[in-house]
C-alpha positions in Angstrom: -54.0 -37.1 -89.4 -54.1 -33.4 -88.6 -50.8 -31.5 -88.3 -51.6 -30.4 -84.8 -53.6 -33.2 -83.1 -54.9 -32.9 -79.6 -52.9 -34.8 -77.0 -54.5 -35.8 -73.7 -51.9 -36.0 -70.9 -53.7 -38.0 -68.2 -52.4 -38.1 -64.6 -54.1 -40.8 -62.5 -53.4 -40.3 -58.8 -54.1 -41.6 -55.3 -52.8 -39.8 -52.2 -49.9 -38.1 -53.9 -50.5 -34.5 -52.6 -46.8 -34.2 -51.9 -45.6 -35.3 -55.4 -48.3 -34.5 -58.0 -47.3 -30.8 -58.3 -44.2 -31.7 -60.3 -46.1 -34.1 -62.7 -48.7 -31.4 -63.4 -46.1 -28.7 -63.8 -44.2 -30.8 -66.4 -47.4 -31.6 -68.3 -48.5 -28.0 -68.5 -45.0 -26.9 -69.4 -44.9 -28.8 -72.7 -43.6 -26.9 -75.7 -46.4 -28.6 -77.7 -49.4 -26.4 -77.3 -52.4 -28.5 -78.3 -52.8 -30.5 -75.1 -55.3 -31.1 -72.3 -54.1 -32.3 -68.9 -56.6 -34.4 -66.9 -55.9 -35.3 -63.3 -58.0 -38.3 -62.2 -58.1 -38.6 -58.4 -58.9 -42.2 -57.3 -60.8 -41.1 -54.1 -57.7 -39.8 -52.3 -57.9 -39.1 -48.6 -55.2 -36.4 -48.6 -55.1 -32.9 -50.0 -54.5 -33.9 -53.6 -57.5 -32.0 -54.9 -56.3 -28.8 -53.1 -52.9 -29.1 -54.7 -54.4 -29.5 -58.2 -56.9 -26.6 -57.7 -53.9 -24.2 -57.1 -53.0 -24.4 -60.8 -54.9 -21.8 -62.8 -54.8 -23.1 -66.4 -57.8 -23.7 -68.5 -56.1 -26.7 -70.1 -56.1 -28.5 -66.7 -59.2 -30.6 -65.8 -59.8 -32.4 -62.5 -62.0 -35.4 -61.9 -62.4 -37.2 -58.6 -63.8 -40.8 -58.5 -66.5 -41.3 -55.8 -64.8 -44.7 -55.0 -61.4 -46.1 -55.5 -61.4 -48.0 -58.9 -58.0 -49.7 -58.4 -54.9 -48.8 -60.3 -56.0 -49.9 -63.8 -59.6 -49.0 -63.2 -58.3 -45.4 -62.8 -56.3 -45.8 -66.0 -59.5 -46.7 -67.7 -61.2 -43.7 -66.3 -58.4 -41.5 -67.7 -59.0 -43.0 -71.2 -62.8 -42.5 -70.8 -62.3 -38.8 -70.0 -59.7 -38.0 -72.6 -60.7 -36.2 -75.7 -57.4 -36.3 -77.6 -56.4 -38.3 -80.6 -53.3 -39.3 -78.7 -53.3 -40.4 -75.0 -50.4 -40.3 -72.6 -50.9 -41.7 -69.1 -48.3 -40.1 -66.9 -47.9 -41.4 -63.3 -48.4 -38.8 -60.7 -45.0 -39.4 -59.1 -43.2 -39.1 -62.4 -42.6 -36.1 -64.8 -41.5 -35.4 -68.3 -39.1 -33.1 -70.0 -40.6 -30.0 -71.8 -40.2 -31.4 -75.3 -41.6 -34.9 -74.6 -44.9 -34.4 -76.2 -43.7 -32.5 -79.3 -40.9 -35.1 -79.9 -43.4 -38.0 -79.8 -46.0 -36.2 -82.0 -43.4 -35.4 -84.6 -42.5 -39.1 -84.6 -46.1 -40.1 -85.2 -46.5 -37.5 -87.9 -43.4 -38.7 -89.7 -44.4 -42.4 -89.3 -48.2 -42.5 -89.5 -48.3 -46.4 -89.5 -46.9 -46.3 -85.9 -49.7 -46.6 -83.3 -47.7 -46.5 -80.0 -44.5 -44.9 -78.9 -42.3 -45.4 -75.9 -39.3 -43.4 -74.9 -36.1 -43.1 -72.9 -36.3 -43.0 -69.1 -34.3 -41.5 -66.4 -34.7 -43.7 -63.3 -34.5 -41.7 -60.1 -33.9 -43.6 -56.9 -32.9 -41.5 -54.0 -30.0 -39.4 -55.0 -29.1 -41.6 -58.0 -30.2 -41.2 -61.6 -29.8 -43.8 -64.2 -30.5 -43.4 -67.9 -32.4 -46.2 -69.5 -32.6 -46.1 -73.3 -33.4 -49.0 -75.5 -31.2 -47.7 -78.3 -29.0 -44.7 -79.2 -31.4 -43.8 -82.0 -35.1 -43.8 -82.9 -36.4 -47.2 -84.0 -39.5 -48.7 -85.4 -40.7 -52.3 -84.7 -43.0 -53.7 -87.4 -45.5 -56.1 -85.8 -44.9 -58.5 -84.4 -41.3 -57.5 -83.7 -42.3 -55.4 -80.7 -44.1 -58.4 -79.3 -41.0 -60.6 -79.7 -38.9 -57.9 -77.9 -41.4 -57.8 -74.9 -41.1 -61.5 -74.5 -37.3 -61.4 -74.3 -36.8 -58.0 -72.5 -38.8 -57.2 -69.4 -37.8 -53.5 -69.5 -38.7 -53.0 -73.2 -41.6 -50.6 -72.5 -41.8 -48.4 -69.4 -45.5 -47.6 -68.8 -45.4 -43.8 -68.2 -43.4 -43.3 -71.4 -46.1 -44.7 -73.6 -48.2 -42.4 -75.9 -50.8 -44.2 -77.9 -53.4 -43.4 -80.5 -57.0 -43.4 -79.2 -57.9 -45.8 -82.0 -55.8 -48.5 -80.4 -57.9 -48.4 -77.2 -61.0 -48.4 -79.3 -59.8 -51.6 -81.1 -58.4 -53.5 -78.1 -60.3 -52.2 -75.2 -59.0 -50.7 -72.0 -56.8 -52.2 -69.3 -58.1 -55.5 -68.0 -59.2 -55.5 -64.4 -58.4 -59.2 -64.2 -54.7 -58.3 -63.6 -54.8 -55.6 -60.9 -51.0 -55.4 -60.7 -49.7 -56.2 -64.2 -52.4 -55.2 -66.7 -50.1 -52.8 -68.5 -48.0 -55.8 -69.5 -51.1 -57.6 -70.8 -52.0 -54.5 -72.8 -48.6 -54.2 -74.5 -48.6 -57.9 -75.4 -52.0 -57.5 -77.1 -51.1 -54.4 -79.0 -47.6 -55.2 -80.2 -48.7 -58.5 -81.8 -50.6 -56.5 -84.4 -49.5 -52.9 -84.3 -46.3 -51.2 -85.3 -44.6 -49.3 -82.5 -41.8 -46.9 -82.2 -39.0 -46.0 -79.7 -38.4 -42.3 -79.4 -34.8 -41.7 -78.2 -34.8 -38.1 -77.3 -38.0 -37.8 -75.3 -37.5 -38.4 -71.6 -39.6 -39.5 -68.7 -38.3 -39.1 -65.1 -39.3 -42.3 -63.5 -39.2 -42.0 -59.7 -38.6 -45.2 -57.7 -39.1 -45.6 -54.0 -41.4 -47.0 -51.3 -44.2 -44.7 -52.4 -44.5 -46.2 -55.9 -46.9 -48.8 -57.1 -44.0 -50.8 -58.6 -42.4 -51.0 -55.2 -45.6 -52.4 -53.6 -45.9 -54.9 -56.5 -42.3 -56.2 -56.2 -41.4 -55.8 -52.6 -44.5 -55.9 -50.3 -47.1 -58.0 -52.2 -46.4 -61.1 -54.2 -49.7 -61.0 -56.1 -48.1 -59.3 -59.0 -46.1 -62.4 -59.7 -49.3 -64.4 -59.9 -50.7 -61.8 -62.2 -47.7 -62.2 -64.5 -47.9 -66.0 -64.5 -51.6 -65.8 -65.4 -50.9 -63.4 -68.2 -48.3 -65.7 -69.6 -50.6 -68.7 -69.3 -53.4 -66.9 -71.1 -51.0 -65.7 -73.8 -50.1 -69.3 -74.7 -53.8 -70.1 -75.0 -54.5 -67.0 -77.1 -51.6 -67.8 -79.5 -52.8 -71.3 -80.1 -50.9 -72.9 -83.0 -49.2 -69.6 -83.6 -47.2 -70.1 -80.4 -44.7 -72.3 -82.2 -43.6 -69.3 -84.2 -42.4 -67.7 -80.9 -40.9 -70.8 -79.1 -37.5 -69.2 -78.7 -38.8 -65.9 -77.3 -41.4 -67.7 -75.1 -38.7 -70.0 -73.6 -36.5 -67.0 -72.8 -39.5 -65.4 -71.1 -40.4 -68.4 -69.0 -36.8 -69.1 -68.0 -36.3 -65.4 -67.0 -39.5 -65.3 -65.0 -38.7 -68.5 -63.2 -35.3 -67.0 -62.1 -37.0 -63.7 -61.2 -39.2 -65.6 -58.8 -36.3 -67.3 -57.2 -34.5 -64.0 -56.8 -37.6 -62.5 -55.2 -38.0 -65.5 -52.9 -34.4 -65.0 -51.6 -34.3 -61.2 -51.4 -37.9 -59.9 -51.0 -39.9 -62.4 -49.0 -39.1 -60.8 -45.7 -41.0 -57.6 -46.7 -44.1 -59.6 -47.9 -46.7 -60.3 -45.3 -48.6 -63.5 -45.7 -46.3 -65.1 -48.2 -43.8 -68.0 -47.7 -40.7 -68.8 -49.7 -42.5 -71.9 -51.1 -44.8 -69.5 -52.9 -42.0 -68.2 -55.1 -40.4 -71.6 -55.7 -43.9 -72.9 -56.7 -44.4 -70.0 -59.1 -41.0 -70.5 -60.6 -41.7 -74.2 -61.2 -45.1 -73.3 -62.8 -43.2 -71.0 -65.2 -40.7 -73.8 -65.9 -43.5 -76.2 -66.8 -44.5 -74.0 -69.7 -41.0 -74.1 -71.4 -41.2 -75.9 -74.7 -38.5 -78.4 -75.7 -38.0 -78.2 -79.4 -34.5 -79.6 -79.5 -32.2 -81.8 -77.4 -30.4 -78.7 -76.2 -33.7 -77.1 -75.1 -34.6 -80.3 -73.3 -31.2 -80.4 -71.4 -31.5 -76.7 -70.6 -35.0 -77.2 -69.3 -34.1 -80.1 -66.9 -30.9 -78.3 -65.8 -33.1 -75.3 -64.8 -35.5 -77.6 -62.9 -32.5 -78.9 -60.9 -31.6 -75.3 -60.1 -35.1 -74.4 -59.1 -35.6 -77.4 -56.9 -32.2 -76.9 -55.2 -32.8 -73.2 -54.7 -36.4 -73.9 -53.4 -35.0 -76.3 -50.7 -32.4 -73.7 -49.7 -35.0 -71.0 -49.6 -37.2 -72.6 -47.0 -34.2 -72.9 -44.6 -34.0 -69.5 -43.1 -30.3 -69.2 -42.2 -29.3 -70.5 -45.7 -31.9 -68.2 -47.4 -30.5 -65.1 -45.5 -26.9 -66.1 -46.5 -27.9 -66.4 -50.2 -29.8 -63.1 -49.9 -26.7 -61.4 -48.7 -24.6 -62.9 -51.6 -27.2 -61.9 -54.2 -27.4 -58.3 -53.0 -23.6 -58.0 -52.8 -23.5 -59.0 -56.5 -26.1 -56.3 -57.1 -28.3 -58.5 -59.2 -31.0 -56.3 -60.7 -34.7 -57.2 -61.2 
């Protein structure tokens, strides 16, 4: 590996004329010099291109898709256009600290067996900022330990914090278009089963939450992402085959968590989702429950106790006054997704 590898910072965007300036500025402001910054406009209808053209830096390249490729289709276009040995896909509503790239590259150079890094995140929601760090120090997860952690911890890897070797894309392919809302999760599951990954503590992404974001639409206005996730989990079991028994504990944690996530969404988010009924979430929760494996009496008892909770909650959910009461109680307790 060269001591000064080229890094491609790719910024996929769609109608973010009012936000993308900060993302580009942070990318071009990196203390690591050997970079290219590629903005890939997914057929925006606003003045995104005009904003990008105002930057006069020969490291900045602009590409506009003739048609909208979808979220992960645009990610794939980024990978296609990138020339670097390392690829970082930075969301156009987020930004990075000036030492982000050099901190990650130093980690890769010090640990050449690591093929993917993810970092600390500052979550910005309105006037609030919350630090999210997996650990208080750098860590390496030898495969398949990273895979196990993803199964048990939904916030293990935050997408715009990921930097990855080009060779990983060449081995595993780009983001699947089968999962238009959750393809990044599918990608991390594939990669972490066979690749060593690293957490870089002192590199920071500023992750901006709000109604503008793709994650907001995924979680609050469209329930399709929950189906995406369930489909990914189902296909994961098939791909693991007999090997799945090695991950029974982690898989059961994942299925239980997702079932409860669906119930939470059914109580607190259904009112903002056009075309979906509460029964959608209770049904998705029970589908997740059905994949739980009972490998001990305790597991069996836990599984059937959870089913009782799911069925009871599902009945309450479809009765609007009771659902609204439970929604109020859940939000008062500040239960986080």
